[in-house]
C-alpha positions in Angstrom: 132.5 164.6 167.5 132.6 167.5 165.1 131.3 170.6 166.5 130.4 174.0 165.2 133.6 175.6 166.2 135.5 172.6 164.1 133.4 173.5 161.0 133.2 177.2 161.2 136.5 178.0 163.2 134.7 180.0 165.7 132.5 179.7 168.7 128.5 180.3 168.9 128.5 183.9 170.3 126.0 185.6 172.1 124.8 189.2 171.2 122.3 191.4 172.7 121.4 192.9 169.3 121.2 191.0 165.6 124.1 190.9 163.5 123.8 193.4 160.9 126.5 192.8 158.0 126.5 190.2 155.2 129.8 188.7 156.5 127.4 186.9 158.7 126.4 184.7 156.3 126.0 181.1 157.7 127.1 182.2 161.1 124.9 181.0 164.0 124.6 183.2 166.8 122.5 183.5 170.1 120.1 186.4 170.7 120.2 187.3 174.4 117.2 189.7 173.9 115.0 187.2 172.0 116.5 184.0 173.6 116.8 182.7 170.3 119.4 181.0 168.0 119.7 182.9 164.6 121.6 182.4 161.4 121.8 184.9 158.5 120.7 183.0 155.3 121.2 184.0 151.5 118.3 184.2 149.2 117.3 185.1 145.6 114.9 188.0 144.7 114.0 190.6 142.2 113.5 194.3 143.2 112.6 197.4 141.3 115.4 199.8 140.1 115.3 203.3 138.5 113.1 203.1 135.4 114.6 203.9 131.8 114.2 207.4 130.7 112.6 206.2 127.4 110.3 203.2 127.4 111.5 200.6 124.8 111.7 197.1 123.6 113.5 195.1 121.0 116.7 196.8 122.1 120.1 195.6 123.4 122.3 195.7 126.4 125.6 195.0 128.2 127.6 195.7 131.2 126.5 195.0 135.0 124.1 195.6 137.6 125.9 198.7 138.8 127.1 199.8 135.2 124.6 198.7 132.7 124.1 199.9 129.1 120.9 200.0 126.9 120.9 200.9 123.3 118.8 200.9 120.3 115.3 199.3 119.9 111.7 200.6 119.3 110.3 203.3 120.9 106.4 204.0 120.7 107.3 206.5 118.1 109.4 204.1 116.1 113.2 203.1 115.7 115.7 204.5 117.9 119.4 205.2 118.6 119.0 206.1 122.0 121.6 205.0 124.7 121.2 204.9 128.4 123.5 204.1 131.0 122.7 202.6 134.3 124.6 203.3 137.7 123.1 201.0 140.1 120.3 203.3 140.9 118.9 204.8 137.8 119.4 205.7 134.1 121.0 208.4 132.3 121.2 209.6 128.7 124.6 209.1 126.8 125.7 209.3 123.1 123.5 207.8 120.5 124.2 204.9 118.3 125.4 206.0 114.9 122.6 203.8 113.3 119.1 203.5 114.6 118.0 200.0 114.8 116.0 197.5 116.7 116.5 193.6 117.4 120.2 194.1 117.5 122.6 192.1 119.7 125.3 193.5 122.1 128.1 192.7 124.7 130.8 194.0 126.6 130.9 196.8 129.4 129.4 200.2 130.1 132.8 201.8 129.0 133.7 199.3 126.2 130.5 198.2 124.7 129.7 196.4 121.4 126.6 196.6 119.3 125.9 194.7 116.2 123.2 193.7 113.6 119.7 194.4 113.9 116.7 195.5 111.6 115.9 199.1 110.2 113.4 198.7 107.4 113.8 198.3 104.6 117.1 196.5 105.4 118.6 193.9 107.7 121.9 195.2 109.1 125.3 194.0 109.7 126.5 197.2 111.2 128.8 196.9 114.0 129.7 199.8 116.5 131.8 200.2 119.5 131.2 202.3 122.5 133.8 203.9 124.6 131.5 204.9 127.5 130.4 208.3 125.8 130.2 207.8 122.3 129.8 205.1 119.4 132.0 204.7 116.5 131.2 202.3 113.3 133.5 199.2 112.8 133.7 196.3 110.2 130.3 194.8 109.6 129.1 191.3 110.6 129.9 188.6 107.9 126.1 187.9 107.8 123.7 190.6 108.4 121.0 189.5 110.9 118.4 190.7 113.4 117.1 188.9 116.7 120.4 187.4 117.4 122.3 187.2 120.5 126.0 187.8 121.8 128.4 187.8 124.4 131.9 188.5 125.4 133.9 191.6 125.2 134.4 194.3 122.9 137.7 192.7 121.8 136.5 189.2 121.9 132.7 188.9 121.1 130.6 186.4 119.8 127.1 186.6 117.8 125.0 183.3 117.3 121.5 182.8 115.8 119.3 185.2 114.5 117.3 185.7 111.0 118.4 186.8 107.6 115.0 186.5 106.5 115.4 182.9 107.3 116.3 181.6 110.6 119.9 181.0 111.0 122.5 179.2 113.4 125.5 181.0 112.1 128.1 182.0 114.6 130.9 184.6 114.3 133.6 185.9 116.6 134.9 189.5 116.9 138.6 190.2 117.5 138.3 194.0 118.1 138.7 194.7 114.3 136.7 192.4 112.3 134.3 189.2 112.4 135.2 185.6 111.2 132.6 182.7 110.7 132.9 179.8 113.2 130.7 176.5 113.5 127.0 177.0 113.7 124.6 176.5 116.4 123.2 173.0 116.5 119.7 174.3 116.7 119.2 177.4 114.7 116.9 179.9 115.9 116.3 183.5 116.7 115.0 185.7 119.5 117.1 183.6 121.9 119.2 184.7 124.9 122.9 184.1 125.6 125.7 185.0 127.9 129.3 184.1 128.9 132.6 184.6 126.9 134.0 184.1 123.3 135.5 180.8 124.6 132.9 179.7 127.1 129.6 181.0 125.6 126.1 179.8 126.5 122.9 180.1 124.1 119.3 179.2 125.5 115.7 179.4 124.4 114.5 181.0 121.2 112.3 180.5 118.3 112.2 178.1 115.7 109.2 176.6 117.1 109.5 177.8 120.8 112.3 175.8 122.6 114.3 175.6 125.5 117.3 174.3 123.9 120.5 175.1 125.7 124.2 175.0 124.0 127.6 175.7 125.1 130.3 177.0 123.0 134.0 176.3 123.7 135.6 178.4 121.4 135.3 176.2 118.5 131.9 174.5 118.4 128.7 174.3 120.1 127.6 171.2 122.4 124.0 170.7 123.5 123.3 170.6 127.3 120.0 170.4 129.2 117.0 172.5 128.2 115.3 175.4 130.1 112.5 174.1 132.1 110.2 176.4 130.5 110.7 176.7 126.7 110.4 180.3 125.6 111.6 183.3 123.2 112.3 186.9 123.8 114.0 186.3 127.2 116.7 188.0 128.9 120.0 186.4 130.0 123.0 187.1 132.2 125.9 185.4 133.8 128.5 183.1 132.6 128.7 179.5 131.1 128.8 177.7 134.5 126.4 180.2 136.4 123.9 181.9 134.2 120.3 183.4 134.6 117.4 183.1 132.2 114.4 185.3 132.6 111.0 186.8 131.2 110.0 185.7 127.7 107.0 184.4 125.8 104.6 182.5 125.2 102.9 182.9 127.3 104.4 186.3 128.8 106.2 184.8 131.8 108.0 186.2 134.8 109.8 182.7 135.5 113.3 182.8 136.2 115.9 180.0 136.0 119.4 179.5 137.2 122.1 177.3 135.2 125.0 175.7 136.9 127.0 174.3 134.0 124.9 171.2 133.7 121.1 171.9 134.3 118.5 174.6 134.9 116.5 175.1 138.2 113.8 177.4 138.8 114.3 180.5 141.2 112.4 183.7 142.2 110.0 185.0 139.4 110.6 188.6 138.4 108.4 191.2 140.2 106.5 192.1 137.1 103.7 189.5 137.4 102.2 189.9 133.8 105.6 188.5 132.5 107.8 190.3 129.9 108.8 189.7 126.4 111.8 191.3 124.6 113.3 192.0 128.2 117.1 192.7 128.0 119.4 191.7 130.5 123.0 192.0 131.8 125.2 191.3 134.9 126.1 188.1 136.8 123.8 185.4 137.9 124.1 186.6 141.7 123.5 190.2 140.4 121.7 190.7 137.2 119.8 193.5 135.6 116.6 193.4 133.5 115.2 196.2 131.7 112.7 197.5 129.1 110.4 195.1 127.1 107.3 194.5 125.4 104.6 195.9 125.8 106.9 199.2 125.5 108.5 199.4 129.0 110.6 201.4 131.3 110.7 199.0 134.1 114.1 198.1 135.5 114.6 195.1 137.9 117.5 193.8 139.8 118.3 190.3 140.8 120.3 189.7 143.8 121.4 186.4 145.7 122.4 187.9 149.0 122.1 187.5 152.7 120.4 191.0 152.6 116.7 191.5 152.2 116.6 194.7 149.6 113.7 196.9 149.7 113.7 199.1 146.8 113.3 202.9 146.8 109.4 203.8 146.2 106.9 206.4 146.4 104.1 205.4 148.7 100.4 207.1 149.4 100.2 209.6 152.2 97.2 211.4 153.8 95.3 213.6 151.6 95.4 217.5 151.7 92.1 218.9 153.2 91.9 221.4 150.2 93.0 220.0 147.1 94.9 222.7 144.8 97.4 223.4 142.2 100.3 226.1 142.1 100.6 225.7 145.9 104.0 226.1 147.7 105.6 223.8 150.3 108.3 223.5 153.1 109.4 221.1 155.7 110.1 217.4 155.5 108.3 214.1 155.1 107.1 214.0 158.6 106.6 217.7 159.2 105.6 219.4 156.0 103.8 222.6 155.3 101.4 223.4 152.3 100.1 227.0 151.7 98.6 229.0 149.0 97.5 227.8 145.5 94.5 227.7 143.4 91.5 225.6 142.5 90.1 225.4 139.0 87.0 223.4 138.3 83.7 223.7 136.2 81.6 225.0 139.2 84.4 227.6 140.2 85.4 229.3 136.8 86.8 232.2 138.5 89.6 230.1 139.7 89.5 231.0 143.5 92.9 231.7 144.7 93.7 230.1 148.0 95.2 231.2 151.6 94.9 228.0 153.2 97.7 226.5 155.3 98.3 222.9 156.4 100.4 221.1 158.2 101.6 217.4 157.8 102.5 215.0 160.5 103.8 212.0 158.5 100.3 210.6 158.2 97.6 213.3 158.0 97.1 217.1 157.3 95.7 219.5 159.7 94.1 222.9 159.0 96.3 225.8 160.4 96.0 229.5 160.3 95.8 231.0 156.8 98.1 233.4 155.0 97.3 236.8 155.2 97.1 237.1 151.4 95.5 234.5 149.3 97.7 233.7 146.4 98.5 231.1 143.6 102.0 230.1 142.6 104.0 231.7 145.5 107.5 230.8 146.3 108.1 228.9 149.5 110.6 227.5 151.6 111.9 226.6 155.2 110.3 224.1 157.9 106.9 223.7 159.2 107.5 225.9 162.0 109.9 228.5 160.4 108.4 229.0 156.7 108.7 231.7 154.4 106.0 232.7 151.6 106.6 235.5 148.9 105.2 236.7 145.7 102.4 235.1 143.8 99.2 235.9 141.9 96.5 237.4 144.4 93.4 236.8 142.1 92.2 236.6 138.5 93.5 239.6 136.4 95.6 241.0 139.2 99.2 242.0 139.0 101.8 239.8 140.9 102.4 240.7 144.5 105.8 241.4 146.2 104.2 240.5 149.4 106.2 238.3 151.9 105.0 236.4 155.0 106.7 234.3 157.7 105.1 231.5 159.6 106.4 230.6 163.0 104.4 227.2 163.3 101.1 229.0 164.6 100.5 231.9 162.2 101.7 234.0 159.5 102.8 237.7 159.9 103.8 240.3 157.2 107.4 240.8 156.5 109.3 243.1 154.2 108.4 242.8 150.4 110.5 241.3 147.5 112.2 243.8 145.4 110.5 242.4 142.3 106.9 241.6 142.5 106.6 238.2 140.7 105.3 234.7 141.0 106.5 231.0 140.4 109.7 231.9 142.0 111.9 229.0 143.1 112.9 228.9 146.7 115.2 227.1 148.9 116.9 227.6 152.5 115.7 228.3 156.0 113.5 231.4 156.7 116.5 233.5 157.9 118.7 232.7 155.0 116.4 232.1 152.1 117.2 232.4 148.5 114.4 232.9 145.7 115.2 232.4 142.0 113.7 233.2 138.5 110.0 233.5 138.1 107.9 235.8 136.0 106.5 239.2 136.4 102.8 240.3 135.5 101.4 243.6 135.7 97.7 245.0 134.8 96.5 247.1 133.4 97.8 247.3 130.6 98.7 243.4 130.8 102.4 242.8 130.8 104.1 239.5 131.4 108.0 238.8 131.4 110.2 235.9 132.5 113.1 236.9 134.5 116.5 235.6 135.8 116.2 237.6 139.2 117.9 236.3 142.3 117.2 237.7 145.9 118.2 236.7 149.4 116.0 237.1 152.5 118.1 237.3 155.8 114.9 237.2 158.1 114.3 240.9 157.7 114.6 242.1 154.0 115.3 241.0 150.8 118.5 242.0 148.7 119.2 241.3 145.1 122.0 239.0 143.8 123.7 237.9 140.7 121.1 236.8 138.0 120.7 233.3 136.6 122.3 232.5 133.1 118.8 231.7 131.9 115.5 233.5 132.8 112.6 231.0 133.7 109.7 230.5 135.6 107.9 227.3 136.8 111.1 225.7 137.2 112.3 223.9 140.5 115.0 224.1 142.9 116.6 223.2 146.2 119.7 223.8 148.3 120.9 226.9 150.3 122.0 230.5 149.8 125.6 229.5 149.2 124.9 226.0 147.3 121.7 226.4 145.1 120.4 224.3 142.3 117.6 225.3 139.7 116.4 222.9 137.2 114.1 223.0 134.0 111.1 225.2 134.0 109.8 227.3 131.1 112.4 229.4 129.3 110.5 230.8 126.3 109.9 229.9 123.6 109.3 226.5 125.7 110.0 224.1 128.3 113.8 223.8 129.0 116.3 221.2 130.4 118.9 223.7 131.5 120.3 223.0 135.0 122.2 225.8 137.0 124.3 225.7 140.2 124.7 228.8 142.6 127.9 229.0 144.8 126.9 232.0 146.8 128.4 234.3 144.2 127.5 233.3 140.8 125.6 230.9 138.5 127.2 228.1 136.3 125.3 225.8 133.9 126.0 222.1 134.5 124.7 219.0 132.8 121.0 219.3 131.7 118.2 217.1 132.7 117.7 214.1 130.4 114.2 215.4 129.6 112.9 218.9 129.5 110.3 219.4 132.2 108.4 222.3 133.9 106.0 222.6 136.8 107.8 220.0 138.8 108.9 219.5 142.4 112.5 219.2 144.0 113.9 218.6 147.2 117.4 217.9 148.5 120.7 219.6 148.3 122.9 220.7 145.4 124.8 217.5 145.3 121.8 215.0 146.4 118.6 216.3 144.9 115.3 214.7 143.9 112.7 216.1 141.6 109.5 214.7 140.6 106.3 215.1 138.3 105.6 218.2 136.4 105.1 218.5 132.5 107.0 217.3 129.6 104.4 218.4 127.1 102.0 216.3 129.0 101.9 215.6 132.8 104.4 213.0 133.9 105.2 210.7 136.7 108.9 211.1 136.1 111.5 211.5 139.0 115.1 212.2 138.5 118.2 212.1 141.0 121.0 214.6 140.9 124.4 213.6 142.3 126.1 217.0 141.8 127.4 216.0 138.4 124.7 213.7 136.5 120.9 213.2 136.4 119.7 209.5 136.6 116.0 208.1 136.8 114.5 207.3 140.1 111.2 205.4 140.9 108.4 207.2 139.5 105.6 208.9 141.3 102.4 207.1 141.3 100.1 209.9 139.7 101.4 212.0 137.0 100.8 215.7 137.8 102.1 219.1 137.4 102.2 222.4 139.7 102.6 220.2 142.5 104.8 221.2 145.7 107.3 219.3 147.8 109.2 219.7 151.1 112.4 221.9 151.6 114.5 221.8 154.9 114.5 218.2 156.0 113.4 216.7 153.0 116.1 214.5 151.3 116.9 212.5 148.1 116.0 209.5 150.3 113.3 210.9 152.3 110.9 213.3 150.4 107.4 214.3 149.8 105.2 215.9 147.2 101.5 217.0 147.4 98.9 218.8 145.5 99.2 219.6 141.8 96.9 219.0 138.9 96.2 216.2 136.5 94.9 216.3 132.8 92.4 216.6 131.6 90.8 217.5 135.0 92.7 220.9 136.2 91.2 220.8 139.5 93.4 220.9 142.4 94.7 217.4 143.7 94.7 216.4 147.1 96.9 213.2 147.0 100.2 213.2 148.9 103.2 211.0 148.1 106.1 210.0 150.2 109.5 208.7 148.9 111.7 206.4 150.9 115.3 205.3 149.4 116.4 201.8 148.9 117.1 199.9 152.3 118.8 196.6 153.1 118.5 194.4 156.0 120.1 191.2 156.8 117.9 188.0 156.2 118.0 186.6 159.7 116.2 182.9 160.2 115.5 181.7 163.7 116.9 178.2 164.3 114.4 175.7 165.9 114.8 171.9 166.8 111.7 170.9 165.0 
């Protein structure tokens, strides 16, 4: 009789703890702790990814789930030539298309992409551009200008099919890396369709000529009809190859339905996470690892589809306990489970004098508890350190008063006076532990007579006194920062005449400019290290939910915070890129101090284990 060892080549083993790696797929084991037989089983599911920087629809894409590409389309403000790259976690800006357009098609990879056709009123385009991983260059046009077509293949062996020239077409063309040549038409002329595969093994499905689920396979010469989608639709996304494809989203009505194609027929699998459906969604990748992004209504949503033995829990912000005293312009220290909030101000119609706060609160990962107050009430102080060893310095002590140089230390119970800053200032960026702190930038304000100046000053604190260091390259205030005395990071802020995207790194001796933020922002919060930072919120002209990650070289999007706000605070020591916290701030149009706390937890994976029973 055949037994498990004969089938699998191994015996059923006993483990005290569950298996924890994806090589365990299909393996049966016995848990001596739970007294159960278990097995790791693969499943299909969508999970959230980092959002696009710019919400877009009617765009195109290429690449894979961990190296995706989005280009062109329609922004709320009109036609765009934006290009963004996805690294498996979030999106970053790249070189613009030469020709702005929407309803274009694309194929290829993140470092060798191809974009073609599209619409840019008043004309329908045949423009073709190649992407080399940083810039686009124009090539020979399509033989038939069109939009709302789709494509597949590579930069040197591409395929375009369907679309509209003003009337619906089934025209098919092949690209050889230099020029396009006409081939046999689709059997069903249509536009707003999806496709995937290669130049010699392509797949076209769905679309509009009357909403259709028609599916056709291309063999390098001609198209052959196959079994239709279970749900006829247009404006859908596609990924994969001819014998293992994925179709998702679309309309009408707006659908989240996802179907898998095995080379013969379609079968339904897990729906997209966006429950209201999505039209004009773009996709790329493979059937086991696909990516969907953007869509109509104009969206920045990104989702990843995985067939895996692991259960993926996407990184996300979640609500924490509210501050007892809602406020804006406060400072913070500590970690997600041991944070400290201090200072700030509250501005409401009932408190027109904007009372400046000395309240100090501790957070235990669930709720905030009132602690002993700062000795000097102030708004916009600098702050850093831990919950039991924090530092507060500078700030505005009251309406119409000069900025202060006052510095205070917190020991986990009470605040005590320390030596003053060399330069009285407010909105300084702070980082590091209490006995090795760095304070950067900020602004000076003195009265009377009223005098305001933005500065580039940098100071160290050694636990006793402050010492001046080399200045930043760009003077700024209401910026954000993190890191240490020998590896600091400052991003954004206000560098008159306005908000800046400039980022600088500190090596303990001097400052150097690195890659800019994708979006200029001020009054935001930041935590982590110089090579693994996370920033959130702030103002980009209006308050924002934007969150960004930094890997020491590039910036990419991270899951957005739930509530748009600026002048918020976050953790410092112990707050990381995968375990962070933000709190307070204000929202528009109500400038009153905000109480909400949000906690960020990075993406996690766990083996999808099933218990085996005899029933």
